[in-house]
N, C-alpha and C positions, 0 to 999 in steps of 0.2 A: 264328237269325242265321247269315249266311253265313259259314262258318269262314275265318278269315283264314289266308293261307299261313304257314308257319314262317319266322321271321327266319333269313336264311342268315348264319352267322358265318364269314367268310372267314379264311383264315391270316393272323395278324398284327392282326385286327381289334381295336380298343381297346375296343369295347363289351362289357359284361359283364351277367351277370343278377343280378337281385335274389334275396335281399336284400343290402344293403350294410352291412357292420359298420364303424363309425367310432369306433375304440377310442382311449383317451388323447387325447380331444379337448379342447384347452385353448381355451376361448371366453371372449372379452372382449365385453361389450355396452354400448351406450349408447343412450340415448333422446334423439332430437333432433326438434324441432318442425318440421313441414312445414306445408303449406297444405291445409286439408280439401277445398277446391273442386278444386284441382289434383290431389290424390290421387284424388278421385272421378273426375275427367275421365279419369285414367290407367286406372282400372278399368273405367270405361265404355267406353273405347276398345279394351280388350283382353278382359277376362272377359265383361262384359255384352254386348259386340258378338257374341261366339261364342254366349253363351247365348240371345240374341234372344227374350227374354221368358219363356223356359222356366224359367229361374231369375233371381233378382236377387241381385246382390252389392254390398254397401254398406260403405264404409270406415267402420271403427269409432272410429278415433281420428286426429287430426292428427300424433301422435307416430309417428316411424319408429324401429325398432329396428335400428341398425347393429352388426353382429357381426363380429369378427375371430376366426377359429378356425383354429388349427394342429392338424391332425389327424396323429398320430404313426403310426397303423396303420390303413390303410384297406384292407379285403378284402372281396370278394364272399363270401357264405355258400352260394352255388351250388356244388355239389361240383366241377363241371368247371372253373370259374373258381377256387375256392379252392385247388386244387391248383397253379395257375399261379404264386400268389405274392401279395405285398401291396405297398402303396406309401405314400408321404406326400403330403399337400397342404395347402394353405392356402387357406380360403374367406373372402371378404369379402362380405357380403350386406346389402342394405337390405330390411328386412321391413316390409310393411303389413298391420296387422291388418284382416282382412275377414270379414265376416258374410254368411251366406246368410240373406236375409230372406223371410219369407212374410207376405202380407196375408191376414188371414182375419177375417170378421165385423167390418170396419172397423178391426181393430188389427193393428199390425205386430209380428211375432213373430221373435225371433232363433232361427233352426233350428240353425245350426252356425257355428263359429268357425275361421277359417284364418289361417295366415300366409302372405302371398303375396310371394315373393322377386322384387320389381320388377327388381333388378339383381343380378348375381352375378359376382364376380371371382375368378379362381383362378390359382395360380402353375404348375400342371402341365397340359400339353396334353391328356394322356389323361383328366384329370379333366373337361376341357371335353367330350370325346366322350361319356363315360358319362353326365354329368350332363344334357347336352342332349338326346341321342338316347334314353335310357331314360325320363328323368322330365319334361323340359321345362325345366329350369334355364336362364335365360337368361344363359350364362356367357361372359364375356370374359377375356382374359389379363391379368395384371397382375404387378407388382413390388412388393413390400411390406417394411415395417419394423415389427415388434412385439416385445415382450420375449420373451426366451428363457425356458423353463420355470423357474420359480422367480425370474425377474427382476423388477426394479422397474418397474411398469406406468405410465411417465411418458409414453411417446410411441407413437403408432400412426399410420401413413400409408402411402399405396399410390399408385401411378402405374399408368395403364392404356394399352393400345394403342389408338390412334385418330387422329383429325386435330383439330389446333388451330392456327389456325382452319380453318373449312371454306373452302377456296379451291383452284382447279384447280392451283395450284402447291404445296400443302401435302403433304408426304410423310408416310406412315404412320410413327407413332412413339409412344415413351412419353411420357406427359404427367402431371404431378401432378394429382390429383383430390380427395383428401380427407386432412386430417390431424386427429387428435385428440390434443390435448396438455394434460398436467396443469398448471394455473396456479396451484394451491395444494396443497401436499403435507402440510399440518400434521396433518390428521385421520388417525387409524388405520383401517385395514380391519376389517370386523366379519364374523367367521366365521358361516357358515349351515350348517344340517345336511343339506340336499340340495335337489334340484331344485323340489319343492314349496314349500320355504321361500323359495327365490329369487322364484318366482311370487308367492307370498302377500306377501312383503315389497314386491315391486314394486308389485302392486296397492294396498297400503295407502298407498304413498307417492304413487303416481300419481293415486289418488282425490282427493288435495288440490288437484290442478290442475283448476280449475273447467271448462276446455274440453278435458279429457282425452279424454272419450268423447262421440261424437255420438248418444247415447242417452239415454232417460229412466231413471229409477232402477231400474224393473223390469229393463230391458234390461241395466244394469250389473250387476245381480245375476245374470242369466242368463249374462253374459260371464264374471264371476268364476267361476261354476260350471264353465263350459266350459273355462276355463284351468287350474283347479286339478287337473291330473293329469299323469302322466308321459308323455302321448303328446301330440304336436302334429300337426294336419293341415296339410301344406304344399300349397298350392294353385298350379297351374301353367297357363299357357297353352303347350300343345305343338303345335308345327305344322312342317310341312316344305313348302317351295315346289315348284312344278312347274319343269320346265327353263327357262322363260322368266322366273321369278322373279315372276310375276303372280298365279297363283293357288295355292291350297293344296292339296296333294294329300292332306294330312292336316291336320286342325285339331280340337283337343279342349281341353276343360277337364279336368285330371287332377288328382287328389288322391293324395297318398302320404303315409302316416304316418311320423313320426319318433319312435322311441320310446326313452326314456332307460332303459337297461339297468342302469347303475350309475353313482352319482356319487361321485368320489373326494374332492373338495374343492369347496366353494362359499363365496363371500363377497361383501358389499357393499363396494365400493372407497370409501375415505375420501376420496380425492383429489377436488378440484374440476377439472373438464375444460372446455376449450372446442373446438368443432369448427370447422375452416376448410374451406370449400368453394371450390375453384378454378374457374374458368370454363373449360370444355372442351366444345367444340361437339358431339363425339360423345356425351357424357354431360351433357345439360341437366337435371341434377338440380333447379336452381331452377325449371324449367318443369314437370317431370314429377311432382316431389315436393313443390315448394314450399319447398325449403331455401333460405336465404340465400346469396348469394354473399359470401364472406369469413367473418369469425368469428361464431359463435353459441353460446349455453349448451347444456350437456349435462346431462341428468338422470338420475338412477339408474345410475351405472356399476356393473357387476357382473362377477364372474369365476367361472366354474365349470369344473371339469375332470371329464370324464365320458366313459363309453361310450355310444354310442347307435346305433340301427339304423334305416336307411330301408328299409321293406318295399315290396313291389311296389305300383305306383300303380294306381288304378282310375279310369276314364274315366266322369266325371259326365255328360257328354254330348259329342257331335261336331256340327260345323257341318253336314256332309252326313251326317245320321244314318243309320247302318246299320239293318237291320231288328232287332228286339229279340232279346236273348239269351234263349235257352230254358234255364230253370233247372230241374233235377229235384230236388224235395225227397223224400227217402227217408224214410219214417216219419212217424209223427203224433204223437210225443210233445211235451212242452212245449218242448224245444229247437228241434225243427222248425217248430213252429207260431209260436214267436217269431221264428224267422229269417224265415218267410213274412210275419208280420205286419209286421216292420220294413221289410223289402223293399218292402212296398206302402203304407209310410206317407208316403213323400215324394210330393209332386205330381208328376204325369207319369211315374209309374213304369211305367204300361203302354206307354209309348213305349221303354222300355229293356229290359223284362223280359216273358217269357212263362213263367208259373210253373205247374208241375204238381206235385201231391202224389201220391206212390205209397204206398199203405197196405196192408199185409196184413191180410186179413180185413174186418170190416164196420164197424169204429169206430176213432175217433182216441183218443189219449191215452197209447199205450205202457203203461209200468207204473202210469201214473195213470189208465187207462181205468176206467170204471165201466159198469154196465149195469142195466136194469130188467127184472126177472123177471114176465112177464105172467101166469104160472100161480100166483105167489104174492104178490098184492097189489100188483104193480108195485113190488116192494120194490128197494131200491138195494142192488146187489152190486159191492164194491170189490175192488181188489187187496189193500188192507190199510187201515191207519189214516193218512189223509193230514191233516197240520197245516200250516197257513200261518202262520209266525211274523211277529211285528210288525216285524222288521228286513228283510222280503222287499221292499225298495224297488223293485227292478226288476220283480218278479213282480207287485206291486200296481200299478205304473205301467201295465204291459201291461193288467191288468184294468180299471183305470179308463178307459184309452183305448178299449178294446174295447166296454165297456158304453156309453160315451159315443157311440161310433160306431153302436152297435146301435139306440140311441134307442127303446127299448121303450115302449109306453104306460105312464103312470103306474100304471094299475090291473093290469098284467100281473105274473104271479109273477117275482120276482127282476128288478125293472124296472131297478134301479140297482145299482151294484157294492155299496153299502152294504146293499142288501137281500140280496145273495148271500153276504156274509161279516159275520160278528158277532164282537165281541171277547169273549175268554175269559181270565180273569186269575187263575184259581185252579187249581192243581195240588196233587197229593198224592204224596208219596214214601213207600215203605215201608221199614221197618227191621225186621230179625229178630234180635231181642234176648231172651234167656233162653227160647228155644225157641217164641216166639210173635211175631206181627207187631204193630208199632206203625206208627201213621200220622203222617207229617209234613207237615201242611197249610201251604201257603204261598199267601198272597194277595198278588199282584204288583201294585204300584201302577198306575193308569191313567196314561199320559203324554199329554200333549196333542198334538194333530195325528193325522194318519193316515199310515200307511206310503207312501212314494213321494212325497207332496206336501210335500217340505221340502228344504233345501239344507245340512241338518247333516251334518257328518263325524264319524266316530268317530276323532278324533286321538288320539295318545299322551297329550297333555296332558289331554284329556277322559277317558281311561282312568284316569290317575293321579288327577285330581280326584275322579271318581265313586267309585273302589274305595276311596280313602282316607276319603271320607265314609262309605262303608258300614262299614269298619272302626271308624271313630270311633263310628258309632251303635251297632254291635254291641257294642263294649266298654262303652259307656256303659249299654245294656241289660242286660249281663251284670252289671256291677258293682251297679246297683241292684236287679237280680232276686236276687242273692246276699244283699244286705243285707235285702231284704223276706223271703226265705225263712228267714233267721236269726232276725228278729223273730217270724214265725209259728211256727216250730219251737222256740223258745227256745234257739237256738244261741248260739254265741260272737259276739256282735255286734261286739265290738272287732275280731275278725279279719275279719269281713265289711267293717267300715268301712276297715280298712287296705288291703284288697283294692280297695275302691272308690277309695281315695285313689291308690293305684298306677295303677289304670285311667285315671282322670282325669288323671294326669300323662301317660300315653301318649297319650290323647286330645289334650291340649293341644299335644304335639310332633309330632303326626302331620301338621299342615299343612306341615311341612318337606319332605315328600315333594314338594311342588309344585316344588321346586328339583331334582328327581330327574335332570334332564337337565343340570344345571350340574356339571361334572366335581368343583369342589371340595366339593360336598356329597354326592357319591356314597358315600363310606365312612361319613360320619355317618348318612345316611338307612339304608344297609344294616345299620349297628349298631343303630339304632333298632328297625328291623323284626326283626331277628334276637332282640333283647331281648324284644319282644313275643312272638315265636314260642316262645322257650325259657322265658319266665317263666309264660306262661299255664297250661300244664298243672299246675304246682305249686300254682296257686290254686284249679283246679277239679277235679282228678283224682278225688277222693272223691265228686264230685257226678255224674260222666258217666255212670255206670251207672244212676242212680236218678232223675235229674232230666232230663226230656226237653228242657225249654228250655235248660238249661245245656249239654247235649250239642249241641243244634242251633245255638246261638250259637257254641260253641267250634269246631265243625266249619266253620261259616261264615267265622269269622275266621281259622281256620288255613289254609283254602283261599286265602283272599283275600291274607293276609300271604305265604304261600308263592309265590303266583304274582307279587307284586311283587318279592320277593326273587329268584325266577328270572328274571324279566324283566330286572332290573337286571344281575344277574351274567353272564347269557349274551347280553347285547347286543341284545335285542329292540328296545329304543328306537332304537338306531341302524341295525339291519340288517333289522328286520321279523320277524314270527312265524316265517318259513320257516327261520330259523337254528336253530330247535329241532327240525326234523323228522327229526333223525338219533336221536331217543330216544322210546321209548314214554311216553305221557303219565303214567302212574301212577310209572313209574321216574323221570320228571322231577320229580314230586311228592317222591318219596322223596330224590332227590338234593339237594333244597333243603330238607329237613327237615320235611317234613309228617308229622303224627302217624301212625305205622303202625297203631296199634290202633283208632283212630277215624275218621281222615280217608281214608286211602288207598282204602279199600273203602267208604267212606260212602254213604249213600242219594243224595246229589247227584251223586256220581261215577259210581254204578251207573246212575242215571236218564240221564246223559249218553251212557254207552256203549250203553245200551238204545235211546236215541233214534236213534242212527246205526248201529245194528247192528253195532257195533265188535268182531266176533270172527271170527277166522280159520275159514273154512269153516263158520260158523255155531255153532262149538263155544264155549259161554260160558265155558269153562275157559281158553280162549286169547284174552283181550282184546287188542286191537292197534289203536292209533291214534296217529299221530304227534303229538308234543306241540304243535308250533306251530300246526297246523291245528285241534287240539281247542281250544287256548287262544283262538285268533282267534275260534272259533265261540261259545265261551262268552260272550266280552266282547261280541260283536254281539247274541247272544241278550239278554244282561242290560242292556247299555247303549242298544243302537241301535234298539230297538223304539219304535213310536208307536201311541198309541192302546191297543189290546189287545197283551198279550204273545204270545197266541196268536189267530188269527182263524179261526172254525170256519165252514166251508161250510154253507150253508142247503139244499143238495141234494147229490146225488152229484157227485164231482169232474168226471165227464163233463158232467153237466147244467149245473154252475156255471162250468166253465172252457172246456171244448172244445165245447159247443154254441155259446156266443158267438163263439169264435174262428172257428169253422167257418162260421157264418152270415155274419160280417163279411167273411172272406177270399172266400167265394162272392160276395157282393154286389161285391166289388172286382174280381172277374174271375178269381181263381185256380181252376184246374181240379183236381178230385179224382178219382183212379183208385183204387177200393177193390179189394179181392180181388186185389192184385198183391204177390205175395212176392218180395223181392229175393234172387236166388240167389248172384249173384257179381258183382264189379266187376273189369274186364280192363283193365290199363293199356296205354297206348301209349308213344310216345317220351317225353313229359314230363307226361302227366297220365292220367285215365282215359278210355280210348277206346271202352268198351262197358259197358253194363249189362245183365245177363242176369237175367231175372225170369220167374216163373211166374204165369200167369193162372189163378186158383184156381177160378173159376166162371165161367159164361156167364149173362148176364142174359136174363130172359124175353123173349119175342117182344114188340116193341113198347115196351120199357123202354130208353130211350136212355141214361139216366144213373141210377145208384143212388142213391136217396134214403135216407140212413142213419138218420134220425131218426123218432121215434114222438112223438105228442101225448099226454102224461099230465097231465091236470088242468090244461091250457092252458099246460104247459111242454113245449118241445121236449127230448126225451131221447134217450139211445142204448140201444137194447135190449141184453139179455144173449146174444141169438143174433141172427143175420141176419134181415133182413125177407124170409123165404123166398119170399113172393109175388112179389118182384121178381127172383127167380132162375129159370133154366131149370127147369121143373117136374120133369123127370126127375132132374136134378142136385139139386134141393131134396129130393126124396123120398129120395134116397140118403143124403144129408148127415144128414137127421133119423133115417133107420133105423138107420144105423151110428153114430150120435151122434158125428160128426166135429167135432173141435175145429180150426177153421182157424187158430187163433193158436198152436198148439202146435209147438214146434221139432221134436217127435218124432212129428207127426201121420203117419198112413200114408193120407192122403187120396189121395195120387198112386197108390198100389198099388190102392186101392179103386177109383177112377175108371178106371184102366186096365182092371181085370178087368171092371167093369160096362159100360164103353162101347167096349171094343175098341181104345183109341188113348190115347196119353199126354196129359196136361194140356198145354195149349198153352204154348209158351215164346216170349217176346218178347226180342229182342236189340236194345236202343236204342243207336244210333250217334251218336258224337260229331259235332257239326257238322250233324247232320241231325235227330235227336230231342232232343238235349240239347247245351247248351255248357258249362254248370257244374252241379255237384251240391252240394247241401246233404245232408251225411250225418247224418241224425238218429237212426240206430239207436244204441244204446247199445254200449259198448265190448266187452261179451261177445260181440257178433256178429262181431267184426273177424276172428278165425281162421277162421270159417265163410263169410263173405261176401267177405273180403278176402285170402285167403292170398297170392295173386300180389302184391298191393300191398305186404303186410308183407315179402316177399322183396326189394322194391326200396327201401323207405323205413326207414332205420334209427330215425329218431324215432317213426314209427307202430308199428314193431316193439317198440320199448322201452316204449312206453306200454301196448301189448296185453299185454306180458309181465309188467309190473310194477304196473299199477294194477288191483288185484284186486276181485273182486265177491262177493257172498254171497247165497245163496237165502234167502227169507223165507216165513213163513207166517202165515196169518190165519184168524179165523173170526169170524162175526157171529151173534148169537142174539136173536131177537124174544121178548119176555116179557109174560106177562099180568098182571105186577105193576110197579108203579113202582119206581124204585130205591130209595126210601125203605121201601117194603114189602118189599123184598128183605132188608133188615136193615142197609143203608148208613146211617151216621149222621155222617158227617163232611163236613159242606157248608160253603161259604163263608158269609161273613157276610150276604150277600144271597140265600142259599139256593142259590148256584151249585154245579152238579155238577162233579166233579173230572176232570181228566186225571191218571191214575194211572200211575206208572212205578216201576221197580226192584222189581217183584213177583217172584213165584217163577217158576222154569221150569215147563213149557215156553213160556209165553207171558208176558212180563214187562211188557207195557204194555197198558192197558185204559182205555177211556173209555165214558160213555153217550153215545150219539148221537141223543138223543130229538128234536132239532131237525129231524130228517130224517122223522119219522113223518108230518108234515103234508103232505110231498110224495108219500108212498105212498098206495095206494088198496086197503085191505084190506076183504074181505066182512064183512057184518054177522056178529057173533058171534066173529070171529077179529081183532079190532082189537088190536094190541099197545099196551101200556102204557108200554113201554120198549124200547130196543134198545142192546146193547152191543158193542163191537168189541174184539177182542183181537189182538195181533200180536207177533212176535218173529223172530229169525233162524231159519233152518231147517238143522240140520247136514246138509251134503251134501258128501262128499268129491268126487272127480272125477265129472264127468257122463259118461254112456255115449255110445256113438254114436248117430246120428240113427236108425239101424234099430232100436234098442230102443222099439217104439211103445208098450210098456206102462209106461215108466219114469214118465212124468208121473202117470198114474194111481196107481201105487205110491206115490209121493210124496204124493199127495193123500190116500190111505188112511192114511199115517203121520200126517198132520195131523189127520185125524178122530180117530184113536185117542189122539193127544196132547190134543186138546181135551176128549174125554171124560173122560180121566184128570184133567185139570185141574179140570173140574166136580165130579167125585166126590171128589177128595182135596185140592183147594187153595182153591177158590172160596168155601168156608165162611168163610175169614178175611175176605172182603170182604161176603158176604151170608148172615149167620148165620141169618136167618128162613127160608131155604129150603134149607140144606145143613149138613151136619155131616160130621166125618171119615169119608169112606168113602161117604157118602150125598149125593144131589142130587134134589130134587123135580122129576122130568122133566115133571110136569103143567103147570108154569108156562111151558114152550116152547110158542109158537104153532104149531100144526100144523093146517092146514085139512082134511088127511085123516084127522084124529082118531086118529093112531097111539098106541100106549100105551107107557109106560115109555121106555126107552133109545131105541126107535125113533123117538120124537118129534124126536131130534137130527137125523133124516134129512131133515126139513123145514127145517133151517137152513142157513147158507152157510159153507162152508170151502174153502181153496185152498192150493196149494203154488205159489209163484212161483219156478220153476226155469228158466223160457225164458231164454235168453241175454240178451235184451232186458228181462227182468222183474227180473233180479237187481240187487240194490242195490250201487252203487259204494262202495268203502271208501276209506279214507285210512290205509293201513298205513304203518308206519314207513319212511321214506325215499322213498315213492312219488311225493310231489308234484314231485319233481325230473324225473320221468319224464312228468308231464302236459304236453301241448303245446297251444297256442293254436289257434283255428279254421283259420288260414291255414298252419298249419306240418306239414301231412300229407306234404309232400314232392311233391305233384301240384298241377300248375298250376291245374287246374279242380276241385279237391276241396276243400270247405269243410265242416269238421266241426261238430256242434252237439250239446251235451249236458253233463251235470254231471260227465263224466270229464275235462273239458278243464281247463286251467289258467285258472281264472276269477277268482281272488281269494279265493274261498271254499274251493275245492279239496276239496270234500266233496259227498256225495249229497244233493241236495235239489231241490226244484222251483225255487228261487231260482238255484241253480248251473245247472240245465239251461236256464233262461231266459236267464241271462247267456251261456252258451255259444251259444244261438241268436242272440242279439244281436251276439256276436262275428262269427258267420258273416255276418250281414247287413252288419255294418260292414266286414269284409274284402271283400265283393263291391261294396258300394255306397258305403262310407263313412258308413252311417247305421246306428245313432245314434252321434253322436261320443262321448256320455258313457254309461259303463256304471258305475253306483255301486257302490263295493266292490271294484274291481279291484285296488286296491293298499293297502297298510298305510301310514297317515299317521302 
């Protein structure tokens, strides 16, 4: 794309940069019925005229939303403008609900929903300049009357500047246009909790209007889903005329998001209102909007006081379309690939974007990359154990779309996404009691549906209802179990019956928790929960050490009750989970009375910490995760899943996830440049002006484009090393002879290359406006100090994120075995024979699972076919990383992992596999080794790794760190968009779902799509 010249801000210019923060905004809104045909004609004559068939916009409802908003504090968030000061303004806007419609396979699909400000009136001239020139608000000057803050909302009216009537003799002047007046004030106003509740209440009321939406029922459901979020996409026709006023020197459809930052108060107004429209030739709202001249009824009056931000706008398209923008996607992990996928999801994206992915080494995936080892049975070698949980709605939506787009033959391996992922609902936790391990098997119910393909929300009401139901069920199970145990053992039945009676009383009163959000019930509910918490130990204390079921039920009840108590006491229901992020999760449990002896360090708690590697510097003696992020994650795990609790991939993650992504993006026209290591980003005046990268290898003569995949049993896969035959032969020989790891941060390939070939590796310097216009930064946060030091000097938010969002190294090993897991001595299976996901095990590897489903995708030689394969992983203790010149650091860490794995097999794994191990001994013969090694040497044919590279490290959520996370578009650089799980995504924790959400944010910040990212906010 031809780089536009910088906008010249002259002295005294009223124009300011985005974002615009509009705080203490007092908004009154009214819905007034217009005429659908007239509204569509207005949209056709503006938006659709500019779109010219490339996009189609349809009016979704004949109801116009008229808002009066007094903004008490309007200020740019751009540093140079922020330092100038702030102002006040009042905006009066007529909003039309508009949808972007796509016709596909004979059906009409609602892609996005916008609010289109057909008219805007303001009382401050500077607001006219900023709104019109920056965003495209069609602003006019007005005089208004509306209630003062805290006043009685009886009357709203305004006059605007114009001509009435049109006549050569008419002088410009102020004329009345609209009045909204209360005609019945008997009913009281009804408080609401926030912006989402305003929308939800509005949708419930407006649904009763039979002609509200010009959509079928499916379209209305889509509309409701798109509206239920704290971000509203505003749509503008932005244009400037030439000197004759005949042609447009600039004409575009622009979308700018308005995001609600905080709601101070919200209510539905009880008054009945009427709206009066005056005839005014300058503003013929009767013709353009279809409003009636004179008096007409008003629907759904509301009032909300809030802080909100209008972020930078994005051009959907221009009339005189410029050449496409060049987007450089740096990295190939889930965030980067999700960004590229959604940027290419919209029709006509090729006219807008030219996308190139730059990837270090030979494969995509980042810390999720996997490879196939051709020398050892084409076995799958992973970075670690990857699990997709059933609440990963955004991740599964991507996979569903990708597999649909790929459209593999029905007989092909992994033809559909359902073939690539299978549900897993059985987990096992370990408890160390009386110097030995006990197993806590948990079979999790299968829930209807599949992740991603639903419109359910995890609301606070749903959380309260579900957790309360669990507590009731567990209490009932506990009471009946104690009674049954007393009868079986000849114990005191009367005591057990008394306990059961008390428990039944608790269970009957628990439904009162459904009133949790009503203030008059708060103390009652809190007292009831605290009674359960305090009374339960006295009933079961002498059972906890000897009866596993009692202990498990007690821990489960104590965790659930403590969570409800803490959520109530700390204001989570009103302020969201982040209000808890100033305290460590275990300390939060203690604060609210969780049992110290059994609950605080229980198997479920340890398993959750193990799941997210929540240990500072990998030291398991230093657990650290902020309470709000952990609690949100627990509840989404437990309540938000669909189908399976876990979905296991049926091949390596590279084969299952990144092969389809790569193939679809290639088909769409995205370019991939492998073997490009990003060295540094160089800033310019307002963005990134240069990308410096090293070309790691040259391709062989005649190879114009590197093909990264290999065919293994009819499935395209990623190899564990480069396809050397496609690389310059001399370089390929050197790489293999020196065993060079092109993915290592500490690689000495540059020195080897220089010594071997007498010249340095080629360096590319990509220039803004020539080689790229915008950047999707898909490298993990650990790369920032190395790749972006100059950017960190200029951006306070980016530097704060880099300093405060911590990461941890991880370690993993995989072993292929000649015996099945049952023959190893494991005997704790699910009811249908399901093998476990096991966590909370001993150091140094606390999590393990059989991955036998993968063996069908591997190709082992006869006589060496494994009967099972198990993966182990955990955090890796690593203090500060050494400088890049320490070329042996990675290999030293890898050797440490090997020694730890050998130690676990010799001294700990007998607790899991007693048939092949005992204390101090392990039967090495069961390890598959095609080289027929003996004894301990057979482990050398297994796979292990240390994930210490900056982009391989796992992103933590340490206490207080979420406040430093930023969104994709908040880097401080105008053309830099971030992607990854280290962003503020709504999950705010390391996982593939968070990474994909970060990539979706990047796409949305650039293109406005996708409009909905599930799970971005707490409801």
